[in-house]
matplotlib code that plots the C-alpha trace (Angstrom):
import matplotlib.pyplot as plt

x = [-22.2, -21.9, -21.9, -20.3, -23.1, -22.3, -22.9, -22.7, -20.9, -20.7, -17.8, -14.8, -13.3, -16.3, -16.4, -12.8, -12.9, -16.1, -13.6, -10.8, -12.8, -14.5, -11.2, -9.5, -12.4, -14.4, -11.7, -10.1, -13.7, -14.6, -11.3, -11.0, -14.5, -13.3, -10.7, -12.8, -15.3, -12.3, -11.0, -14.4, -15.2, -18.1, -18.0, -21.4, -19.5, -15.9, -17.8, -19.7, -16.5, -14.5, -17.7, -17.9, -14.0, -14.1, -17.2, -15.4, -12.3, -14.2, -16.3, -13.6, -12.1, -15.0, -15.1, -11.3, -12.0, -14.9, -12.3, -10.8, -9.1, -9.2, -7.0, -7.8, -8.2, -8.8, -11.9, -13.1, -15.4, -17.1, -18.9, -20.4, -19.9, -19.2, -21.9, -21.1, -22.4, -21.1, -18.2, -17.1, -15.0, -15.3, -11.7, -11.0, -11.9, -14.7, -16.6, -18.7, -19.6, -16.8, -17.8, -17.1, -14.4, -13.0, -10.6, -9.3, -8.6, -6.4, -8.5, -5.1, -4.4, -1.5, 0.4, 2.4, 5.1, 4.0, 6.8, 8.3, 5.7, 6.4, 3.4, 2.9, 0.9, -1.9, 0.8, 2.6, 4.9, 6.7, 7.5, 7.9, 5.2, 5.3, 2.7, 2.4, -1.1, -2.3, -5.5, -7.3, -10.3, -13.8, -15.8, -14.4, -16.7, -16.3, -12.6, -12.8, -15.1, -15.9, -12.0, -9.5, -6.8, -7.1, -3.9, -2.4, -5.8, -4.9, -1.9, -2.6, -5.6, -4.2, -0.9, -3.9, -5.7, -2.3, -1.8, -5.1, -4.4, -1.4, -2.1, -5.3, -3.0, 0.3, 3.6, 3.8, 1.0, 0.6, -1.9, -2.5, -4.5, -4.1, -3.7, -0.9, 1.4, 4.5, 2.8, -0.5, 0.5, -2.8, -5.6, -3.3, -3.1, -6.8, -7.7, -5.6, -7.4, -10.6, -9.3, -8.2, -11.1, -13.1, -10.8, -11.0, -14.6, -15.9, -13.4, -14.4, -11.6, -10.9, -8.4, -7.4, -4.4, -2.6, 0.5, 3.1, 6.8, 8.6, 8.0, 10.3, 10.6, 11.8, 15.5, 15.2, 13.6, 14.9, 17.8, 15.8, 13.2, 15.9, 17.3, 13.5, 12.6, 16.5, 15.3, 11.8, 13.7, 16.0, 13.5, 11.2, 14.3, 15.4, 11.9, 12.2, 15.7, 14.3, 11.1, 13.2, 15.7, 13.0, 11.8, 15.2, 15.8, 12.5, 13.3, 16.4, 15.5, 12.5, 15.0, 17.3, 14.7, 12.3, 16.5, 17.0, 20.8, 20.9, 18.7, 19.0, 17.3, 15.9, 19.0, 21.3, 18.2, 17.7, 21.4, 21.5, 19.0, 20.3, 23.4, 21.4, 19.5, 22.7, 24.7, 21.5, 20.5, 24.2, 24.8, 28.7, 30.4, 30.7, 33.4, 32.7, 34.3, 34.7, 33.9, 36.4, 36.1, 32.9, 29.8, 28.7]
y = [-6.1, -4.5, -6.3, -6.0, -4.3, -3.2, 0.1, 1.5, 4.6, 6.6, 5.7, 7.7, 8.1, 10.2, 12.2, 13.0, 14.1, 16.5, 17.7, 18.4, 19.5, 22.0, 23.6, 23.7, 24.8, 26.9, 28.6, 30.3, 31.3, 33.0, 34.3, 36.1, 37.2, 39.0, 41.0, 41.4, 43.7, 44.8, 46.8, 48.0, 49.1, 47.0, 46.3, 44.0, 41.7, 41.5, 40.6, 37.8, 36.4, 36.4, 34.6, 32.0, 31.4, 30.9, 28.2, 26.6, 26.0, 24.8, 22.7, 20.9, 20.1, 19.2, 16.5, 15.5, 14.6, 12.5, 10.0, 7.1, 4.0, -0.2, -2.4, -6.0, -7.7, -4.3, -2.7, 0.7, 0.7, 4.0, 5.7, 9.5, 11.5, 8.1, 6.2, 3.4, 3.6, 0.4, -1.2, -1.4, -4.4, -3.5, -2.5, 0.6, 4.7, 5.2, 8.6, 8.6, 11.5, 13.6, 13.8, 10.5, 8.8, 6.1, 3.1, 0.7, -2.7, -5.6, -8.8, -10.5, -13.6, -13.2, -14.9, -14.7, -17.2, -17.1, -16.4, -19.4, -20.2, -22.0, -23.9, -27.4, -30.2, -32.0, -34.5, -31.7, -31.5, -28.2, -27.7, -24.9, -24.4, -22.0, -22.2, -20.2, -19.1, -18.4, -16.0, -13.3, -10.4, -11.9, -9.5, -6.0, -3.9, -6.3, -5.8, -2.0, -1.4, -4.6, -4.5, -1.4, -3.2, -6.0, -7.1, -7.2, -8.8, -11.6, -12.1, -12.2, -14.3, -17.1, -17.3, -17.6, -20.2, -22.5, -22.2, -23.2, -26.3, -27.2, -27.9, -30.3, -32.7, -34.4, -34.0, -38.0, -40.6, -42.5, -44.7, -46.5, -44.2, -40.8, -37.8, -35.9, -32.7, -34.5, -37.8, -36.4, -33.3, -33.4, -33.9, -30.8, -28.8, -29.1, -28.6, -25.9, -24.3, -24.5, -23.2, -19.9, -19.4, -19.3, -17.0, -14.7, -14.9, -11.8, -9.8, -10.9, -12.8, -16.6, -18.3, -20.9, -22.8, -23.3, -25.5, -26.2, -24.6, -25.7, -28.3, -29.3, -30.0, -26.7, -27.1, -27.6, -31.3, -31.9, -34.3, -36.4, -36.7, -37.5, -40.3, -41.7, -41.7, -43.5, -45.8, -46.6, -47.3, -49.6, -51.1, -51.4, -52.8, -55.8, -56.8, -57.4, -58.8, -61.6, -62.0, -63.1, -64.8, -67.3, -67.5, -68.5, -71.1, -72.7, -73.4, -74.4, -77.3, -78.3, -78.6, -80.8, -83.0, -83.1, -84.5, -86.8, -85.0, -85.1, -86.5, -83.9, -84.6, -81.6, -80.9, -80.5, -78.9, -76.0, -75.5, -75.2, -72.9, -70.6, -70.7, -69.8, -67.2, -65.4, -65.7, -64.0, -61.2, -60.1, -56.8, -57.7, -60.6, -63.4, -66.1, -69.3, -72.4, -75.7, -79.0, -81.9, -84.2, -85.8, -86.2, -82.7]
z = [42.4, 39.2, 36.4, 33.0, 30.0, 26.7, 25.1, 22.1, 20.7, 17.7, 15.1, 15.5, 11.3, 10.8, 14.1, 13.4, 9.9, 10.9, 13.5, 10.9, 8.5, 11.2, 12.1, 9.1, 6.9, 9.3, 11.5, 8.6, 7.2, 10.6, 10.6, 7.4, 8.1, 11.1, 9.5, 6.6, 9.1, 11.2, 8.4, 7.0, 10.7, 11.4, 14.8, 15.0, 12.6, 14.2, 17.5, 15.8, 13.8, 17.0, 18.6, 15.8, 16.0, 19.5, 19.0, 16.6, 18.5, 21.2, 19.4, 18.1, 21.4, 22.7, 19.6, 20.2, 23.5, 22.8, 20.6, 22.1, 20.7, 21.5, 20.7, 20.0, 23.1, 25.3, 26.7, 28.0, 31.1, 30.7, 33.6, 34.0, 37.1, 38.9, 37.7, 35.2, 32.0, 30.5, 28.6, 24.8, 23.4, 19.7, 18.7, 16.6, 17.1, 18.9, 19.9, 23.3, 25.5, 26.7, 29.9, 30.0, 32.0, 30.4, 31.9, 29.5, 31.0, 29.0, 28.3, 27.0, 28.5, 31.6, 34.0, 36.9, 39.2, 42.7, 45.5, 47.4, 49.8, 52.8, 54.4, 56.5, 54.0, 55.8, 57.4, 59.1, 57.6, 56.2, 52.5, 50.0, 47.1, 44.2, 41.2, 38.3, 37.2, 33.9, 33.7, 32.3, 32.4, 31.6, 33.3, 33.2, 34.9, 38.1, 37.7, 37.9, 40.6, 42.9, 43.7, 44.4, 41.9, 40.4, 39.8, 43.2, 44.0, 41.6, 42.7, 46.9, 46.5, 44.3, 46.9, 49.7, 47.8, 46.5, 50.8, 51.5, 48.6, 49.8, 53.7, 52.5, 50.7, 51.9, 49.8, 49.0, 49.5, 52.8, 51.4, 48.0, 45.6, 48.0, 45.8, 46.8, 45.7, 44.2, 42.6, 40.9, 39.3, 37.0, 40.0, 41.9, 39.1, 38.4, 42.1, 42.4, 39.6, 41.3, 44.5, 43.1, 40.8, 44.0, 45.3, 42.0, 41.2, 42.8, 41.0, 37.4, 36.4, 34.7, 35.7, 32.8, 34.4, 37.5, 37.9, 40.4, 39.3, 42.6, 45.2, 48.2, 51.7, 53.8, 54.4, 58.1, 57.4, 53.7, 55.0, 57.3, 54.3, 51.8, 53.8, 54.7, 50.7, 50.1, 52.9, 50.9, 48.1, 49.3, 51.0, 47.4, 45.8, 48.4, 48.4, 44.5, 45.1, 47.5, 45.8, 42.4, 44.2, 46.1, 42.4, 41.0, 43.8, 43.4, 39.9, 40.5, 42.9, 40.8, 37.8, 40.0, 41.5, 38.0, 36.3, 39.0, 39.2, 42.9, 46.0, 48.8, 52.4, 54.2, 55.9, 52.7, 50.7, 53.7, 53.5, 49.5, 49.3, 52.2, 50.2, 46.7, 48.9, 50.1, 46.5, 45.1, 47.7, 48.6, 47.5, 47.2, 45.2, 47.2, 47.6, 47.1, 49.4, 47.7, 49.9, 48.8, 51.4, 51.4, 49.1, 50.1]

ax = plt.figure().add_subplot(projection="3d")
ax.plot(x, y, z, "-o")
ax.set_aspect("equal")
plt.show()
């Protein structure tokens, strides 16, 4: 595995100034020398002047081909005839061996949103999931030499990691404290980040963040799961209503007994409890029936 290593290069501004001075200073001088020699019919000097002019032009193009610039948050991977020589991360204009191949890599933070992936959760229920992955290149040499196309590699491996993570957790928690995709966003994001990082480590990529952007049951079971969620909510609400009603009935009976308002036997007490629970727990307005024929 190829790891990134630094390489030192010459500053580019002095080399650029030297190349321009060589072309616009030495070039005209060599041309004038050649022209003067030709007028004076000095054949040897003409040949020397032409050769000098050719050398100056070639030197200019060689120097210019060795110049390259690096912008902020960018690196240049240098190789010579297929051999990795090093990576330069210093911004500015630089000069190196003109025969070096220079591959520039962006070190800026990037992100992408995965496609909506259909996968079965740990309970076997089909779900749709998508995530936003934030990443950056941390090792330019690995990104260039260890994988063929690191950007495509990031997308494909990230989606594979998202599938693997989603299949090991339920959509909704089935037990108290169980980590699920829907109820534990922070924990799932951290697990997803670690899973994606394992898939991208060999490509010199660092995952900065990974968060779910879309989560839903698949259309074929979405309606059934919605009814189950509604039933669970109704049961929880009814349980809370019953607990509150029982407390109110108990408080009412204790208050009546303490104040001596009325003495009830067990049969009448049970009837009163039943009536109060019906009134308090009913989801519709109750219609009272007034008994005018007896004490009760």
